[in-house]
VEXNURO-228823 format. One record per residue (C-alpha): residue in three letters; y, x, z; residue number from 1. Coordinates in steps of 0.001 Angstrom, whole numbers, always signed. Example, Ala and Ser with C-alpha at 12.3 -4.5 7.8 and 13.67 -1.06 7.14 Angstrom:
<sites>
type: ala, y: -4500, x: +12300, z: +7800, seq: 1
type: ser, y: -1060, x: +13670, z: +7140, seq: 2
</sites>
This chain:
<sites>
type: met, y: -117, x: +141, z: -381, seq: 1
type: asp, y: +3499, x: +1393, z: -1046, seq: 2
type: leu, y: +6288, x: +928, z: +1201, seq: 3
type: asp, y: +8535, x: +121, z: -2106, seq: 4
type: trp, y: +6090, x: -2944, z: -2297, seq: 5
type: leu, y: +7515, x: -4321, z: +1293, seq: 6
type: lys, y: +11079, x: -3556, z: +131, seq: 7
type: asp, y: +10773, x: -5570, z: -3341, seq: 8
type: phe, y: +9095, x: -8269, z: -1347, seq: 9
type: leu, y: +12183, x: -8659, z: +1035, seq: 10
type: ala, y: +14201, x: -8188, z: -2027, seq: 11
type: leu, y: +12792, x: -11492, z: -4191, seq: 12
type: ala, y: +12448, x: -13276, z: -620, seq: 13
type: glu, y: +16317, x: -13104, z: -464, seq: 14
type: gln, y: +17004, x: -13535, z: -3952, seq: 15
type: arg, y: +14584, x: -16008, z: -5053, seq: 16
type: asn, y: +15217, x: -14197, z: -8293, seq: 17
type: phe, y: +13231, x: -11722, z: -10619, seq: 18
type: ser, y: +15904, x: -10339, z: -12230, seq: 19
type: arg, y: +18607, x: -10249, z: -9623, seq: 20
type: ala, y: +15802, x: -8720, z: -7391, seq: 21
type: ala, y: +14910, x: -6057, z: -9900, seq: 22
type: glu, y: +18471, x: -5203, z: -10153, seq: 23
type: leu, y: +19169, x: -5020, z: -7013, seq: 24
type: arg, y: +15815, x: -2047, z: -6380, seq: 25
type: his, y: +17035, x: -569, z: -9325, seq: 26
type: val, y: +13754, x: -1148, z: -11204, seq: 27
type: thr, y: +13359, x: -2931, z: -14351, seq: 28
type: gln, y: +12013, x: -6529, z: -14417, seq: 29
type: pro, y: +8340, x: -5900, z: -15386, seq: 30
type: ala, y: +7959, x: -3276, z: -13338, seq: 31
type: phe, y: +9232, x: -5117, z: -10383, seq: 32
type: ser, y: +7141, x: -8015, z: -11079, seq: 33
type: arg, y: +3806, x: -5539, z: -11330, seq: 34
type: arg, y: +4784, x: -4327, z: -7766, seq: 35
type: ile, y: +5106, x: -7773, z: -6277, seq: 36
type: arg, y: +1507, x: -8658, z: -7987, seq: 37
type: ala, y: +406, x: -5236, z: -6523, seq: 38
type: leu, y: +1417, x: -6677, z: -2955, seq: 39
type: glu, y: -100, x: -9746, z: -3351, seq: 40
type: asp, y: -3475, x: -8385, z: -4433, seq: 41
type: trp, y: -3245, x: -6069, z: -1704, seq: 42
type: ile, y: -2961, x: -8910, z: +997, seq: 43
type: gly, y: -5137, x: -10883, z: -1099, seq: 44
type: thr, y: -3187, x: -14408, z: -1002, seq: 45
type: pro, y: +93, x: -15420, z: -3668, seq: 46
type: leu, y: +3573, x: -14954, z: -1606, seq: 47
type: phe, y: +5308, x: -16665, z: -4048, seq: 48
type: val, y: +5356, x: -19380, z: -6470, seq: 49
type: arg, y: +7129, x: -19014, z: -9677, seq: 50
type: gly, y: +8494, x: -21646, z: -11103, seq: 51
type: ala, y: +11597, x: -22955, z: -13497, seq: 52
type: gln, y: +13833, x: -22397, z: -9935, seq: 53
type: gly, y: +13041, x: -19188, z: -9648, seq: 54
type: ala, y: +10364, x: -17555, z: -6822, seq: 55
type: gln, y: +9870, x: -19595, z: -3629, seq: 56
type: pro, y: +7970, x: -18147, z: -891, seq: 57
type: thr, y: +4540, x: -19927, z: -235, seq: 58
type: pro, y: +3907, x: -20204, z: +3825, seq: 59
type: ala, y: +2069, x: -16870, z: +3577, seq: 60
type: gly, y: +5395, x: -14994, z: +2145, seq: 61
type: glu, y: +7221, x: -17046, z: +4731, seq: 62
type: his, y: +4834, x: -15603, z: +7387, seq: 63
type: leu, y: +5091, x: -12272, z: +6192, seq: 64
type: arg, y: +8829, x: -12055, z: +5327, seq: 65
type: pro, y: +9759, x: -10938, z: +9362, seq: 66
type: leu, y: +6888, x: -9011, z: +9906, seq: 67
type: ala, y: +7708, x: -6703, z: +6689, seq: 68
type: gly, y: +11543, x: -6616, z: +7605, seq: 69
type: glu, y: +10515, x: -5373, z: +11034, seq: 70
type: leu, y: +8030, x: -2861, z: +9470, seq: 71
type: val, y: +10103, x: -1564, z: +7112, seq: 72
type: arg, y: +12777, x: -1085, z: +9682, seq: 73
type: gly, y: +10250, x: +505, z: +12003, seq: 74
type: leu, y: +9134, x: +3134, z: +9517, seq: 75
type: glu, y: +12367, x: +4112, z: +8399, seq: 76
type: arg, y: +13739, x: +4579, z: +12144, seq: 77
type: ala, y: +10307, x: +6911, z: +12754, seq: 78
type: arg, y: +11205, x: +8541, z: +9358, seq: 79
type: arg, y: +14909, x: +9383, z: +10764, seq: 80
type: asp, y: +13813, x: +10691, z: +13997, seq: 81
type: ala, y: +10940, x: +12489, z: +12942, seq: 82
type: arg, y: +13337, x: +14390, z: +10608, seq: 83
type: ala, y: +15775, x: +14736, z: +13606, seq: 84
type: val, y: +13100, x: +16312, z: +15426, seq: 85
type: gly, y: +12397, x: +18929, z: +12588, seq: 86
type: glu, y: +16003, x: +19546, z: +12003, seq: 87
type: arg, y: +17174, x: +20497, z: +15365, seq: 88
type: glu, y: +13988, x: +22708, z: +15589, seq: 89
type: thr, y: +15102, x: +24456, z: +12145, seq: 90
type: ala, y: +18597, x: +23767, z: +11694, seq: 91
type: thr, y: +21461, x: +26525, z: +12156, seq: 92
type: leu, y: +23528, x: +26829, z: +15191, seq: 93
type: ser, y: +27162, x: +25394, z: +15009, seq: 94
type: val, y: +29561, x: +25833, z: +17163, seq: 95
type: ala, y: +33001, x: +24527, z: +17030, seq: 96
type: ala, y: +36106, x: +26731, z: +18364, seq: 97
type: thr, y: +39487, x: +26808, z: +18267, seq: 98
type: his, y: +41457, x: +28925, z: +16139, seq: 99
type: ala, y: +42669, x: +31480, z: +18438, seq: 100
type: leu, y: +39394, x: +32305, z: +19798, seq: 101
type: ser, y: +37336, x: +32325, z: +17014, seq: 102
type: phe, y: +40176, x: +35060, z: +15521, seq: 103
type: thr, y: +39630, x: +37235, z: +18990, seq: 104
type: phe, y: +36972, x: +36140, z: +21828, seq: 105
type: phe, y: +34236, x: +34613, z: +19457, seq: 106
type: pro, y: +33011, x: +37447, z: +17540, seq: 107
type: gly, y: +32394, x: +39967, z: +20336, seq: 108
type: trp, y: +31134, x: +37204, z: +22915, seq: 109
type: ile, y: +28736, x: +35946, z: +20723, seq: 110
type: arg, y: +27378, x: +39886, z: +19604, seq: 111
type: arg, y: +27301, x: +40112, z: +23439, seq: 112
type: his, y: +25165, x: +37342, z: +24680, seq: 113
type: ala, y: +22839, x: +36502, z: +21731, seq: 114
type: arg, y: +21340, x: +38556, z: +18412, seq: 115
type: val, y: +22777, x: +36735, z: +15628, seq: 116
type: glu, y: +19788, x: +37055, z: +13210, seq: 117
type: ala, y: +17756, x: +35266, z: +15638, seq: 118
type: leu, y: +19846, x: +31966, z: +15792, seq: 119
type: gly, y: +19208, x: +31523, z: +12045, seq: 120
type: thr, y: +22510, x: +30558, z: +10051, seq: 121
type: leu, y: +25424, x: +30758, z: +12610, seq: 122
type: asn, y: +27703, x: +27995, z: +11669, seq: 123
type: leu, y: +31512, x: +28587, z: +13204, seq: 124
type: ile, y: +33813, x: +25704, z: +13013, seq: 125
type: ser, y: +37393, x: +26871, z: +13641, seq: 126
type: asp, y: +40007, x: +24354, z: +13784, seq: 127
type: ser, y: +42581, x: +22663, z: +16323, seq: 128
type: leu, y: +41458, x: +21571, z: +19892, seq: 129
type: glu, y: +41760, x: +18172, z: +19217, seq: 130
type: ala, y: +39679, x: +18498, z: +15774, seq: 131
type: cys, y: +37076, x: +20153, z: +17729, seq: 132
type: glu, y: +36759, x: +17546, z: +20142, seq: 133
type: gln, y: +36391, x: +14962, z: +17801, seq: 134
type: ile, y: +33640, x: +16945, z: +15790, seq: 135
type: met, y: +31762, x: +17129, z: +18967, seq: 136
type: leu, y: +31997, x: +13750, z: +20078, seq: 137
type: gly, y: +30315, x: +12891, z: +16760, seq: 138
type: gly, y: +27809, x: +14905, z: +17262, seq: 139
type: glu, y: +28625, x: +17364, z: +14632, seq: 140
type: ala, y: +28555, x: +20898, z: +16745, seq: 141
type: his, y: +26103, x: +21840, z: +19062, seq: 142
type: leu, y: +28667, x: +24244, z: +21335, seq: 143
type: leu, y: +32480, x: +24069, z: +21561, seq: 144
type: leu, y: +34451, x: +27023, z: +22812, seq: 145
type: cys, y: +38145, x: +26662, z: +24042, seq: 146
type: his, y: +40751, x: +27129, z: +26298, seq: 147
type: cys, y: +40804, x: +24683, z: +29616, seq: 148
type: his, y: +43313, x: +24497, z: +32424, seq: 149
type: pro, y: +42796, x: +22146, z: +35384, seq: 150
type: asp, y: +46121, x: +20213, z: +34415, seq: 151
type: ala, y: +45052, x: +19301, z: +30810, seq: 152
type: pro, y: +41764, x: +17576, z: +31123, seq: 153
type: thr, y: +39112, x: +17245, z: +28225, seq: 154
type: pro, y: +37716, x: +13866, z: +26849, seq: 155
type: phe, y: +34445, x: +14810, z: +27567, seq: 156
type: glu, y: +32393, x: +12687, z: +30243, seq: 157
type: ala, y: +30406, x: +14636, z: +32649, seq: 158
type: gly, y: +27308, x: +12747, z: +32305, seq: 159
type: arg, y: +27014, x: +13379, z: +28809, seq: 160
type: phe, y: +28902, x: +17344, z: +28139, seq: 161
type: arg, y: +28303, x: +19709, z: +30464, seq: 162
type: ser, y: +30669, x: +22959, z: +30588, seq: 163
type: ile, y: +30573, x: +26927, z: +31857, seq: 164
type: gln, y: +33199, x: +29219, z: +32077, seq: 165
type: val, y: +32339, x: +32347, z: +29748, seq: 166
type: gly, y: +35863, x: +34003, z: +30095, seq: 167
type: glu, y: +39212, x: +34535, z: +31199, seq: 168
type: asp, y: +42685, x: +34552, z: +29364, seq: 169
type: val, y: +46363, x: +33973, z: +30115, seq: 170
type: leu, y: +49057, x: +32734, z: +28282, seq: 171
type: val, y: +52011, x: +34965, z: +28186, seq: 172
type: pro, y: +55504, x: +34476, z: +27209, seq: 173
type: val, y: +56162, x: +36999, z: +23894, seq: 174
type: cys, y: +58848, x: +37785, z: +21537, seq: 175
type: ala, y: +60099, x: +40333, z: +19392, seq: 176
type: pro, y: +62328, x: +43366, z: +20760, seq: 177
type: asp, y: +65939, x: +44346, z: +21284, seq: 178
type: ala, y: +67210, x: +47674, z: +19940, seq: 179
type: asp, y: +66898, x: +48632, z: +23436, seq: 180
type: gly, y: +63213, x: +47433, z: +23824, seq: 181
type: gly, y: +64068, x: +44774, z: +26227, seq: 182
type: pro, y: +62856, x: +41013, z: +25094, seq: 183
type: ala, y: +65169, x: +39590, z: +21956, seq: 184
type: trp, y: +64802, x: +36322, z: +23936, seq: 185
type: pro, y: +64539, x: +36901, z: +27191, seq: 186
type: leu, y: +63336, x: +33839, z: +30090, seq: 187
type: pro, y: +65316, x: +32877, z: +31589, seq: 188
type: gly, y: +67998, x: +33080, z: +28758, seq: 189
type: pro, y: +71801, x: +33997, z: +29169, seq: 190
type: pro, y: +74056, x: +31017, z: +30467, seq: 191
type: gly, y: +75036, x: +29305, z: +27339, seq: 192
type: arg, y: +72354, x: +30744, z: +25333, seq: 193
type: pro, y: +69453, x: +28772, z: +25081, seq: 194
type: thr, y: +66174, x: +30884, z: +24281, seq: 195
type: arg, y: +64122, x: +29666, z: +21310, seq: 196
type: leu, y: +60949, x: +28565, z: +21587, seq: 197
type: leu, y: +58176, x: +28685, z: +19257, seq: 198
type: ala, y: +56028, x: +25641, z: +20429, seq: 199
type: tyr, y: +52577, x: +24327, z: +19505, seq: 200
type: ser, y: +51822, x: +21171, z: +18013, seq: 201
type: pro, y: +50440, x: +18247, z: +19690, seq: 202
type: ala, y: +46987, x: +19264, z: +18079, seq: 203
type: ser, y: +46783, x: +22245, z: +19525, seq: 204
type: gly, y: +45021, x: +22745, z: +22577, seq: 205
type: leu, y: +47276, x: +25469, z: +24078, seq: 206
type: gly, y: +50039, x: +23061, z: +23570, seq: 207
type: arg, y: +48203, x: +20312, z: +25989, seq: 208
type: ile, y: +48035, x: +23278, z: +28278, seq: 209
type: leu, y: +51732, x: +24297, z: +28382, seq: 210
type: ala, y: +52774, x: +20718, z: +28332, seq: 211
type: ala, y: +50550, x: +19625, z: +31324, seq: 212
type: his, y: +51405, x: +22905, z: +33270, seq: 213
type: gln, y: +55167, x: +22299, z: +32308, seq: 214
type: arg, y: +54516, x: +18881, z: +34096, seq: 215
type: ala, y: +52762, x: +19793, z: +37050, seq: 216
type: arg, y: +55250, x: +22546, z: +37782, seq: 217
type: arg, y: +58660, x: +23756, z: +37587, seq: 218
type: pro, y: +59518, x: +23997, z: +33622, seq: 219
type: ala, y: +60920, x: +27203, z: +32288, seq: 220
type: ala, y: +64886, x: +25897, z: +31452, seq: 221
type: gly, y: +67110, x: +26834, z: +28787, seq: 222
type: leu, y: +64583, x: +26200, z: +25845, seq: 223
type: glu, y: +65086, x: +25264, z: +22506, seq: 224
type: thr, y: +62240, x: +24361, z: +20349, seq: 225
type: val, y: +63337, x: +25714, z: +16503, seq: 226
type: val, y: +59289, x: +25819, z: +15133, seq: 227
type: thr, y: +55923, x: +23644, z: +16136, seq: 228
type: ser, y: +52928, x: +25154, z: +14895, seq: 229
type: his, y: +48975, x: +24310, z: +16102, seq: 230
type: leu, y: +48208, x: +28053, z: +14830, seq: 231
type: ala, y: +48920, x: +30587, z: +17957, seq: 232
type: ala, y: +48248, x: +33142, z: +14964, seq: 233
type: ala, y: +51722, x: +31650, z: +13128, seq: 234
type: leu, y: +53707, x: +31497, z: +16004, seq: 235
type: met, y: +52848, x: +35125, z: +16840, seq: 236
type: thr, y: +53850, x: +35980, z: +13370, seq: 237
type: met, y: +57264, x: +34462, z: +13743, seq: 238
type: ala, y: +57617, x: +35596, z: +17551, seq: 239
type: gly, y: +57332, x: +39139, z: +15698, seq: 240
type: glu, y: +59697, x: +37936, z: +13333, seq: 241
type: gly, y: +62388, x: +37374, z: +16144, seq: 242
type: leu, y: +62267, x: +34069, z: +15617, seq: 243
type: gly, y: +61868, x: +32944, z: +19445, seq: 244
type: val, y: +59116, x: +33070, z: +22152, seq: 245
type: ala, y: +55894, x: +32092, z: +22261, seq: 246
type: trp, y: +53088, x: +31292, z: +24711, seq: 247
type: leu, y: +50422, x: +33156, z: +23186, seq: 248
type: pro, y: +46497, x: +33826, z: +24570, seq: 249
type: leu, y: +46995, x: +37651, z: +25728, seq: 250
type: thr, y: +43483, x: +38299, z: +24227, seq: 251
type: leu, y: +45266, x: +37427, z: +20822, seq: 252
type: ala, y: +48894, x: +39163, z: +21513, seq: 253
type: glu, y: +47195, x: +42179, z: +23299, seq: 254
type: glu, y: +47227, x: +44679, z: +20567, seq: 255
type: asp, y: +50834, x: +43696, z: +19290, seq: 256
type: leu, y: +52092, x: +43988, z: +22879, seq: 257
type: ala, y: +50289, x: +47803, z: +23153, seq: 258
type: arg, y: +52128, x: +48875, z: +19834, seq: 259
type: ala, y: +55406, x: +47326, z: +21144, seq: 260
type: arg, y: +55437, x: +44946, z: +18065, seq: 261
type: leu, y: +55775, x: +42424, z: +20801, seq: 262
type: val, y: +57424, x: +42547, z: +24240, seq: 263
type: arg, y: +56812, x: +40188, z: +27351, seq: 264
type: ala, y: +59959, x: +37559, z: +27393, seq: 265
type: gly, y: +59837, x: +37415, z: +31355, seq: 266
type: pro, y: +57925, x: +38233, z: +34686, seq: 267
type: asp, y: +54807, x: +37213, z: +35257, seq: 268
type: arg, y: +55765, x: +34115, z: +37080, seq: 269
type: tyr, y: +55986, x: +32335, z: +33589, seq: 270
type: asp, y: +52181, x: +33659, z: +32470, seq: 271
type: ile, y: +49637, x: +30730, z: +32802, seq: 272
type: pro, y: +45919, x: +31381, z: +33968, seq: 273
type: val, y: +43519, x: +29759, z: +31773, seq: 274
type: glu, y: +39594, x: +29576, z: +31626, seq: 275
type: ile, y: +37796, x: +30156, z: +28302, seq: 276
type: arg, y: +34682, x: +27398, z: +28222, seq: 277
type: leu, y: +31622, x: +26587, z: +26775, seq: 278
type: phe, y: +30933, x: +22988, z: +26296, seq: 279
type: arg, y: +27724, x: +21228, z: +25152, seq: 280
type: ala, y: +26452, x: +17891, z: +24416, seq: 281
type: ala, y: +23452, x: +16756, z: +26001, seq: 282
type: ala, y: +22676, x: +14532, z: +22910, seq: 283
type: cys, y: +22955, x: +17382, z: +20122, seq: 284
type: arg, y: +20552, x: +20190, z: +20712, seq: 285
type: asn, y: +18356, x: +22239, z: +19068, seq: 286
type: arg, y: +16318, x: +25349, z: +19794, seq: 287
type: ala, y: +18845, x: +27820, z: +19290, seq: 288
type: ala, y: +21501, x: +26121, z: +21299, seq: 289
type: asp, y: +19049, x: +25809, z: +24274, seq: 290
type: ala, y: +18445, x: +29448, z: +24066, seq: 291
type: leu, y: +21939, x: +30303, z: +24034, seq: 292
type: trp, y: +23027, x: +28044, z: +26869, seq: 293
type: ser, y: +19695, x: +29010, z: +28987, seq: 294
type: arg, y: +21221, x: +32491, z: +29198, seq: 295
type: leu, y: +24472, x: +31579, z: +29606, seq: 296
type: ala, y: +24098, x: +29086, z: +32309, seq: 297
type: pro, y: +23445, x: +29327, z: +35527, seq: 298
type: pro, y: +19738, x: +27819, z: +36906, seq: 299
type: gly, y: +19445, x: +24634, z: +38607, seq: 300
</sites>
């Protein structure tokens, strides 16, 4: 018995017309009629009465209709579930990471904690935090790597997602140096001259952290936003060009600070310590994700 026979039967039971049912099933009418006849022969009784009004189910056909629908749905569900199990065992490891961490933290971190060749093909998805969160919530990635701060909660429910801290970072206000090597846009700024702020757009996780931190604590005064971007790397370039001050992850800005292409715009009281956390969803797992998590997460 062919599963397509049951699908043909259900189409004909709904359409009551061989031509329309055959068109719906994308086969010729003669081929469709042969498959309906084959199903009737397999069952051993007519399922339809053919007539001028089309095809009407016999009592046997009416009895079979709900059973066939349940059987088709059950077989398709079993196929999807079995395929999903196989894919979880063989699929690549997908990691969503914010842009800043993709460029700086992730390569060294994954090299320290896993042999990339043992993971299969590693799929790194680099995007804004807002986009990465949607990817995780949609079950399209096994893990998410991002900056976190207690003042800026994530949308992940504790029952559906787990997280562990895998690193530390700090957001530091930086700008280009002036002719004397000091900050061109100092914090706090001089009276009557607002300091130009290179800010993050709402999609940025770092922007979310900065905004939440300023709401919870005393914000830096005398700032005038002149540029917004969700890319920390873009703000770093503009800061180096002298366009203003940007709060950048130290993991991203440390080389430019060491080479004096950037300088701190103010004392360390303006720094914002942050965590680097790894999230995983309970419902999106495979062997590679389980193996990596077991090496990182504390037992229990």
